[in-house]
C-alpha positions in Angstrom: 101.7 136.0 80.6 104.6 133.6 80.4 106.5 135.5 83.2 103.4 135.4 85.4 103.0 131.7 84.8 106.7 131.1 85.6 106.5 133.0 88.9 103.2 131.2 89.8 105.0 127.9 89.3 107.9 129.0 91.4 105.6 130.0 94.3 103.8 126.7 94.1 106.9 124.5 94.0 109.0 126.5 96.4 107.7 124.8 99.6 108.2 121.4 98.0 111.8 122.3 97.0 112.5 123.5 100.6 111.1 120.3 102.1 113.1 118.1 99.7 116.3 120.0 100.6 115.5 119.7 104.3 115.1 115.9 104.2 117.8 115.2 101.6 120.6 114.8 104.3 118.5 112.4 106.3 117.7 110.3 103.2 121.4 110.2 102.2 122.4 109.1 105.7 119.6 106.4 105.6 120.8 105.2 102.2 124.4 104.9 103.3 123.3 102.9 106.4 120.8 100.5 104.7 121.7 100.6 101.0 119.3 100.5 98.1 117.0 97.9 99.7 116.5 100.2 102.7 115.4 103.1 100.4 112.8 100.8 98.9 111.5 99.9 102.3 111.4 103.6 103.3 109.2 104.6 100.4 107.0 101.5 100.9 106.5 102.2 104.6 103.5 104.6 104.1 101.7 102.0 102.0 102.5 99.2 104.5 101.2 101.4 107.3 97.9 102.0 105.5 97.7 98.3 104.6 98.2 97.4 108.2 95.7 99.8 109.6 92.9 99.1 107.2 93.5 95.4 106.3 95.7 93.5 108.8 94.3 95.0 112.0 90.6 94.5 111.0 91.4 90.9 110.1 92.9 90.3 113.6 89.9 92.1 115.2 87.5 90.0 113.1 89.2 86.8 114.3 89.0 88.0 117.9 85.3 88.8 117.5 84.6 85.4 116.0 85.7 83.8 119.3 83.4 85.9 121.5 79.7 85.8 122.2 76.9 88.2 123.3 75.3 91.2 121.5 77.7 93.9 122.7 79.7 95.7 120.1 82.8 96.6 122.2 85.3 93.7 122.3 86.1 94.3 126.0 82.4 93.6 126.9 82.1 90.4 125.0 82.8 87.0 126.7 85.3 84.6 125.2 83.6 81.4 123.8 86.4 79.9 121.8 85.2 78.0 118.7 81.5 78.0 119.7 80.5 80.3 116.9 82.3 78.2 114.3 80.7 75.0 115.7 77.3 76.6 115.5 77.8 77.5 111.8 79.1 74.0 110.9 76.6 72.0 112.9 74.5 70.3 110.2 72.9 66.9 109.6 73.0 67.1 105.8 75.0 70.0 104.2 73.1 69.6 101.0 69.9 70.4 102.8 70.2 73.8 104.6 67.1 73.3 106.6 68.8 70.4 108.6 71.5 72.8 109.8 71.4 74.8 113.0 72.1 78.0 111.1 70.0 77.2 108.1 70.2 80.7 106.7 74.0 80.6 106.6 73.9 77.4 104.5 71.1 78.8 102.3 73.3 81.9 101.7 76.3 79.7 101.0 74.4 77.6 98.5 73.0 80.7 96.8 76.5 82.2 96.7 78.0 79.1 95.2 75.4 78.9 92.5 75.8 82.7 91.8 79.6 82.3 91.5 79.2 79.3 89.1 76.7 81.1 86.8 78.0 84.7 87.1 81.7 84.0 86.7 81.1 81.7 83.8 78.9 84.2 82.1 81.2 87.1 83.0 84.3 85.5 81.5 82.5 84.3 78.3 80.8 87.7 77.7 83.9 89.7 78.5 86.1 87.5 76.2 83.6 87.7 73.3 83.3 91.5 73.8 87.1 91.9 73.9 87.5 89.9 70.7 84.9 92.1 68.9 86.4 95.4 70.2 89.9 94.3 69.2 88.8 94.2 65.5 89.0 97.1 63.1 85.4 98.3 63.3 83.9 101.7 62.9 83.3 103.6 66.2 85.5 101.2 68.1 86.5 103.9 70.7 82.9 104.8 71.2 81.8 101.2 71.8 84.7 100.6 74.2 83.5 103.6 76.2 79.9 102.3 76.2 80.9 98.9 77.5 83.1 100.4 80.2 80.6 103.0 81.3 78.6 100.8 83.8 81.8 100.2 85.7 81.8 103.9 86.6 78.4 103.7 88.2 77.8 103.1 91.9 76.6 99.6 92.7 73.6 101.1 94.4 72.8 103.2 91.3 73.0 100.0 89.2 70.6 98.2 91.5 68.1 101.1 91.5 68.2 101.4 87.7 67.6 97.7 87.1 65.0 97.6 89.9 63.1 100.3 88.1 63.4 98.4 84.8 62.4 95.0 86.2 59.6 96.0 88.7 56.0 95.2 87.8 55.3 98.7 86.5 58.8 99.0 85.0 60.2 99.5 81.6 60.6 95.9 80.7 56.9 95.1 81.4 56.0 98.2 79.4 57.7 96.6 76.4 56.1 93.2 77.2 52.6 94.8 77.3 53.2 96.6 74.0 53.9 93.3 72.5 50.5 92.0 73.6 51.8 89.8 76.4 51.0 89.6 80.1 53.3 91.6 82.4 55.6 89.4 84.5 56.7 89.8 88.2 60.4 89.4 87.4 61.6 90.2 90.9 58.9 88.2 92.8 59.8 84.9 91.2 62.7 82.9 92.7 64.2 81.8 89.3 63.9 85.2 87.5 65.0 87.1 90.6 68.2 85.0 90.8 68.7 85.3 87.1 68.3 89.1 87.4 71.0 89.2 90.1 73.4 87.3 87.9 72.6 89.4 84.8 72.8 92.8 86.5 76.1 92.0 88.2 77.5 90.8 84.9 76.3 93.9 83.1 77.7 96.2 85.8 81.3 94.7 85.9 82.0 93.1 82.5 83.5 96.4 81.2 86.4 96.1 83.6 87.2 92.5 82.7 86.8 93.3 79.0 89.4 96.0 79.4 91.9 93.5 80.9 91.3 91.0 78.2 91.5 93.7 75.5 94.9 94.7 76.8 96.0 91.1 76.6 94.8 90.8 73.0 96.6 94.0 71.9 99.8 92.7 73.4 99.8 89.6 71.2 102.2 90.2 68.2 100.4 90.7 65.0 103.1 88.7 63.2 101.7 85.5 64.6 98.3 86.2 63.1 99.8 87.2 59.8 101.9 84.0 59.6 98.8 81.9 60.5 96.8 83.7 57.8 99.5 83.0 55.2 99.5 79.3 56.2 95.7 79.2 55.7 95.0 78.3 59.3 91.3 78.2 60.1 90.1 81.0 62.5 89.0 78.5 65.2 92.5 76.9 65.2 94.1 80.3 65.4 92.0 81.2 68.4 92.7 77.8 70.1 96.5 77.7 69.3 97.5 81.4 69.4 94.9 83.6 71.1 93.9 81.5 74.1 97.5 80.4 75.2 98.9 83.9 75.0 95.8 85.3 76.7 96.2 82.8 79.5 97.7 85.2 82.1 95.0 87.8 81.5 92.3 85.1 81.8 93.7 83.9 85.1 93.6 87.5 86.4 90.0 87.8 85.2 89.0 84.5 86.8 90.5 85.3 90.2 89.1 88.9 90.3 85.7 87.7 89.1 85.6 84.9 91.7 86.5 87.2 94.5 83.9 89.8 93.4 81.3 87.0 92.9 81.7 85.6 96.4 81.4 89.1 97.9 78.3 90.0 95.9 76.1 92.3 98.0 75.3 95.9 96.7 73.5 95.3 93.5 71.6 92.2 94.7 70.6 93.8 98.0 69.2 96.9 96.3 67.7 94.9 93.5 65.9 92.1 95.5 66.7 92.6 99.2 67.5 88.9 99.4 64.1 87.8 98.2 61.7 86.5 97.3 62.1 84.5 100.4 65.8 83.6 100.6 66.3 82.9 96.9 68.9 85.8 96.5 70.2 85.8 100.1 74.0 85.7 99.7 76.8 85.3 102.3 77.7 89.0 102.5 74.1 90.0 103.2 73.8 87.2 105.8 76.9 88.5 107.6 75.5 92.1 107.4 72.1 91.2 108.8 73.4 88.9 111.6 76.1 91.3 112.7 74.2 94.7 112.3 70.7 94.7 110.9 69.0 92.0 113.1 67.3 92.9 116.4 69.1 89.8 117.9 72.4 90.7 116.4 75.4 88.4 116.9 78.6 90.1 115.9 80.6 87.0 116.8 78.6 84.7 114.6 78.9 87.2 111.7 82.6 87.5 112.2 82.9 83.7 112.2 80.9 83.5 109.0 83.2 86.1 107.4 86.3 84.2 108.4 85.0 81.0 106.8 84.1 82.9 103.7 87.6 84.5 103.6 89.2 81.0 104.0 87.2 79.6 101.1 88.2 82.6 99.0 91.9 82.1 99.8 91.7 78.4 98.9 89.9 78.9 95.7 92.2 81.7 94.6 95.3 79.6 95.4 93.9 76.6 93.4 93.1 78.8 90.4 96.6 80.4 90.5 98.2 76.9 90.7 96.1 75.6 87.8 97.0 78.7 85.7 100.7 78.3 86.4 100.5 74.5 85.6 98.7 75.4 82.3 101.3 78.0 81.5 104.2 75.6 82.2 102.6 72.9 80.1 102.3 75.3 77.1 106.0 76.1 77.3 
């Protein structure tokens, strides 16, 4: 059996060995010519090509589309209009009142997205931090609970939306529990407040496991000696958390904040499946607006959708840079 396995391994690896021997002279010549830095560039080149094809080129195309008009999909068939699409989006009498804007749905979606990010990111960070602190303790079944909290991350966003829509609909599981308690069933997804709250809660439930894992890794990297020394000094737990845990967990919290912010601004899948943007426009977010204007509407306007996506990307970049700057300043102050 061992001999058979050995020969099977030889047969599998033989083509790879021959290929490595064939390209070895070329790699040696490249290294002599460019040095170690050139070798790094050589091995990074495939990733850079993939990044260029699937990220940089679409960004350039999106920018080009945002400066064209009409309903045609092919860029060659679209007339150049310059910044007209951006002017249309930004034309507004009072930005705090979306109905006074030319593209009122865009500003409604922007307001909804801002509120969603405010509530969802705050809730996400708080719940993930508390969960990570609990799972970092010596509790029974700790591995099981870690798997349970991470499991929703493995589900498709569409599946998450369908599950919670089944739970929250009028004849759903939640209303079944409400009726069994002797109360009147509620229309959770047909009320503006509860539908928005459901979008926030479902998104938090679906993704908190990922952020909990990041924070848990940061907690486990903190030296235990610091906690033992604080315990010997009789330091209160709240002070230990404020003086030891939070400062040393700062880099992980910064990563969680940035990733949660980006995901929050891009919310689409769960909310769209859960509420479809309703009732009315109470859960209409920017990504859904871009999708509907660019593809789903009968009077589609790819240029307007592209301009909206570029504005959203610009806001994301600014917010991310501000957060990173604040986190660096905080880390520098702690030193």
